[in-house]
C-alpha positions as CSV (number, residue, x, y, z in Angstrom):
1,M,-119.7,-79.8,-22.5
2,D,-123.5,-80.1,-22.9
3,I,-124.9,-76.9,-21.4
4,I,-123.9,-73.3,-20.7
5,E,-122.9,-72.9,-17.1
6,S,-122.5,-69.1,-17.2
7,V,-122.6,-66.0,-19.4
8,T,-120.2,-63.2,-18.5
9,L,-120.6,-59.7,-19.9
10,T,-117.3,-57.8,-20.0
11,V,-118.1,-54.2,-19.2
12,A,-116.3,-51.0,-18.3
13,D,-117.9,-50.6,-14.9
14,P,-119.2,-53.9,-13.4
15,E,-120.8,-52.2,-10.4
16,A,-122.8,-49.8,-12.5
17,A,-123.8,-52.7,-14.8
18,R,-124.8,-54.8,-11.7
19,R,-127.0,-52.0,-10.5
20,F,-128.7,-51.7,-13.9
21,Y,-129.4,-55.4,-14.3
22,T,-130.7,-55.7,-10.7
23,T,-133.0,-52.6,-11.1
24,A,-134.1,-53.1,-14.7
25,F,-134.6,-56.9,-14.9
26,G,-134.1,-58.3,-11.4
27,L,-131.2,-60.3,-12.6
28,D,-128.6,-61.4,-10.1
29,T,-126.6,-64.6,-10.5
30,Q,-128.0,-65.4,-14.0
31,I,-125.6,-63.0,-15.7
32,R,-122.1,-62.4,-14.6
33,L,-120.0,-59.3,-15.0
34,R,-116.3,-58.7,-15.5
35,A,-114.3,-55.5,-16.0
36,S,-112.8,-55.0,-19.5
37,D,-111.7,-52.1,-21.6
38,A,-111.5,-54.1,-24.8
39,D,-112.2,-52.1,-28.0
40,T,-115.6,-52.7,-29.6
41,T,-117.6,-50.7,-32.1
42,G,-121.1,-51.2,-33.6
43,F,-123.0,-54.5,-33.4
44,R,-121.3,-57.0,-31.0
45,G,-122.8,-60.0,-32.8
46,F,-125.1,-61.2,-30.1
47,T,-128.2,-60.3,-28.1
48,L,-129.8,-61.6,-24.9
49,S,-133.5,-62.2,-24.8
50,L,-135.8,-62.4,-21.8
51,T,-138.9,-64.5,-22.5
52,V,-141.9,-63.7,-20.4
53,S,-145.6,-64.8,-20.1
54,R,-147.6,-61.7,-21.1
55,P,-147.4,-58.4,-22.9
56,A,-147.8,-56.7,-19.5
57,D,-144.5,-58.3,-18.5
58,V,-142.8,-57.0,-21.6
59,D,-144.0,-53.5,-21.0
60,G,-143.0,-53.6,-17.4
61,L,-139.5,-54.8,-18.0
62,I,-138.9,-52.4,-20.8
63,A,-140.2,-49.5,-18.8
64,A,-137.9,-50.4,-15.9
65,A,-134.9,-50.7,-18.2
66,L,-135.5,-47.3,-19.8
67,A,-136.0,-45.8,-16.3
68,A,-132.7,-47.3,-15.3
69,G,-130.8,-45.8,-18.2
70,A,-131.3,-48.1,-21.2
71,T,-131.6,-46.8,-24.8
72,P,-134.7,-47.8,-26.8
73,L,-134.0,-49.6,-30.0
74,K,-137.4,-51.0,-30.9
75,P,-140.6,-50.1,-29.1
76,A,-142.7,-53.0,-27.8
77,A,-145.1,-54.0,-30.5
78,K,-147.0,-57.0,-31.9
79,S,-145.3,-59.2,-34.5
80,L,-145.8,-62.5,-36.3
81,W,-144.3,-64.3,-33.3
82,G,-145.9,-62.4,-30.5
83,Y,-145.2,-59.2,-28.7
84,G,-141.8,-57.7,-27.8
85,G,-139.4,-54.8,-27.8
86,V,-135.6,-54.2,-27.7
87,V,-133.4,-52.0,-25.6
88,Q,-129.7,-51.4,-25.2
89,A,-128.2,-51.5,-21.7
90,P,-125.8,-48.7,-20.6
91,D,-122.9,-51.2,-21.0
92,G,-123.9,-51.7,-24.7
93,T,-125.5,-55.1,-24.5
94,I,-128.7,-55.5,-26.5
95,W,-131.7,-57.0,-24.8
96,K,-134.9,-58.2,-26.3
97,V,-138.0,-58.7,-24.1
98,A,-140.7,-60.8,-25.7
99,T,-143.7,-63.1,-25.3
100,T,-145.4,-65.4,-27.7
101,E,-148.8,-64.0,-26.4
102,K,-150.3,-61.1,-28.4
103,K,-153.1,-60.3,-26.0
104,D,-152.9,-59.5,-22.3
105,T,-154.8,-62.2,-20.3
106,G,-154.0,-60.6,-16.9
107,P,-151.6,-58.4,-15.0
108,A,-147.9,-58.7,-15.2
109,T,-146.5,-61.8,-13.4
110,G,-143.1,-60.2,-12.7
111,R,-141.5,-63.5,-13.8
112,I,-138.8,-64.1,-16.4
113,D,-139.5,-67.6,-17.9
114,E,-136.3,-67.9,-20.0
115,I,-133.0,-66.2,-20.8
116,V,-131.7,-66.8,-24.3
117,L,-128.2,-66.0,-25.6
118,L,-128.5,-65.5,-29.4
119,L,-125.2,-65.6,-31.3
120,G,-125.2,-64.0,-34.8
121,V,-123.2,-66.3,-37.0
122,A,-122.0,-66.3,-40.6
123,D,-122.9,-69.9,-41.4
124,I,-125.7,-71.6,-39.4
125,A,-124.9,-75.1,-40.6
126,A,-121.2,-74.8,-39.9
127,S,-121.7,-73.3,-36.4
128,K,-124.4,-75.9,-35.6
129,R,-122.0,-78.7,-36.5
130,F,-119.2,-77.1,-34.5
131,Y,-121.4,-77.0,-31.3
132,V,-122.8,-80.5,-31.8
133,E,-119.3,-81.8,-32.1
134,R,-118.6,-80.2,-28.7
135,G,-121.5,-82.0,-27.0
136,L,-124.5,-79.6,-27.3
137,T,-127.9,-81.2,-28.2
138,V,-130.1,-79.5,-30.8
139,A,-133.6,-78.8,-29.5
140,K,-134.9,-76.9,-32.6
141,S,-133.5,-76.3,-36.0
142,F,-135.0,-74.3,-38.9
143,S,-133.0,-75.0,-42.0
144,R,-130.1,-72.5,-42.3
145,V,-132.0,-69.8,-40.4
146,Y,-132.1,-70.6,-36.7
147,V,-130.8,-73.3,-34.3
148,E,-131.7,-73.7,-30.6
149,F,-129.8,-76.0,-28.2
150,D,-131.2,-77.9,-25.3
151,A,-130.6,-75.8,-22.1
152,G,-130.8,-78.7,-19.7
153,A,-130.4,-77.2,-16.2
154,S,-128.6,-74.1,-17.4
155,P,-130.0,-70.7,-16.5
156,V,-129.4,-69.5,-20.1
157,K,-130.3,-71.2,-23.4
158,L,-128.0,-70.9,-26.4
159,A,-129.3,-70.3,-29.9
160,L,-127.8,-69.4,-33.3
161,Y,-129.2,-66.9,-35.8
162,R,-127.7,-65.4,-39.0
163,R,-125.8,-62.2,-38.0
164,R,-127.6,-59.9,-40.4
165,A,-131.0,-61.2,-39.4
166,L,-130.1,-60.9,-35.7
167,A,-129.0,-57.3,-36.2
168,K,-132.2,-56.5,-38.1
169,D,-134.3,-58.1,-35.3
170,A,-132.4,-55.9,-32.8
171,G,-132.9,-52.8,-34.8
172,V,-129.2,-52.0,-35.5
173,A,-126.8,-52.1,-38.4
174,P,-125.0,-55.5,-38.7
175,E,-121.5,-53.9,-38.9
176,G,-119.2,-54.1,-35.9
177,T,-115.6,-54.6,-35.0
178,G,-113.5,-55.6,-32.0
179,S,-114.5,-57.6,-28.9
180,H,-117.9,-59.3,-28.7
181,R,-117.8,-58.3,-25.0
182,V,-119.2,-61.7,-23.8
183,V,-117.6,-64.9,-22.5
184,I,-119.5,-68.2,-22.3
185,G,-118.6,-70.7,-19.6
186,G,-119.1,-74.4,-19.6
187,A,-116.5,-76.0,-21.8
188,A,-114.0,-78.6,-20.6
189,A,-111.2,-76.3,-22.0
190,A,-111.2,-72.8,-23.4
191,F,-111.9,-72.3,-27.1
192,T,-113.1,-69.8,-29.7
193,D,-116.0,-70.6,-32.1
194,P,-115.9,-69.9,-35.8
195,D,-117.4,-66.4,-35.3
196,G,-115.0,-65.4,-32.5
197,F,-117.2,-66.1,-29.5
198,E,-115.0,-67.1,-26.5
199,W,-115.8,-70.0,-24.2
200,E,-113.9,-70.6,-21.0
201,A,-113.4,-73.8,-19.0
202,A,-116.1,-74.8,-16.6
203,A,-113.6,-74.6,-13.7
204,L,-113.4,-70.8,-14.2
205,T,-117.2,-70.3,-13.9
206,T,-117.5,-71.0,-10.2
207,A,-116.8,-67.4,-9.1
208,P,-119.4,-64.8,-10.0
């Protein structure tokens, strides 16, 4: 295992979720959907981020998501790192849309540059070591705060953030119980990481 081959959101209504993601973000094969009625409450311990080129792209995607039925969590605004906002999809998944640019240099491009799966973990060092031992290559690491892995040819980049910090960044309380409602594909064999995130064998990721 050296990259993520798929990210599957487990949702109550896959068709409704598919309509939302197609309408709001133009996502198709990048994110997979699977029916599930697993119990979950509060923060699910992860977020998905869409990195774009300009503030106009942030505004456009957030407006489209809200029009498609998303709930606003953080309005788009400038920050130390750029410009971004956060919404919650109707299926409960939290999405951040952001750019490192603070000033618009032109109209929206309509392009998503990167998709990042951020896992909220209890111990950054332990989780980093766990994933390195399973073949992932560290691309960026900031002490015990944040770790980003090399995405290679994957459509989704994996990163680790402290759970409480991730919840704060998303604009929600850190407490949550039950299923994470996400399954990551790309491992040689199924496993569960130290924070309960499930990985499935690469052979199972061939069907959308």
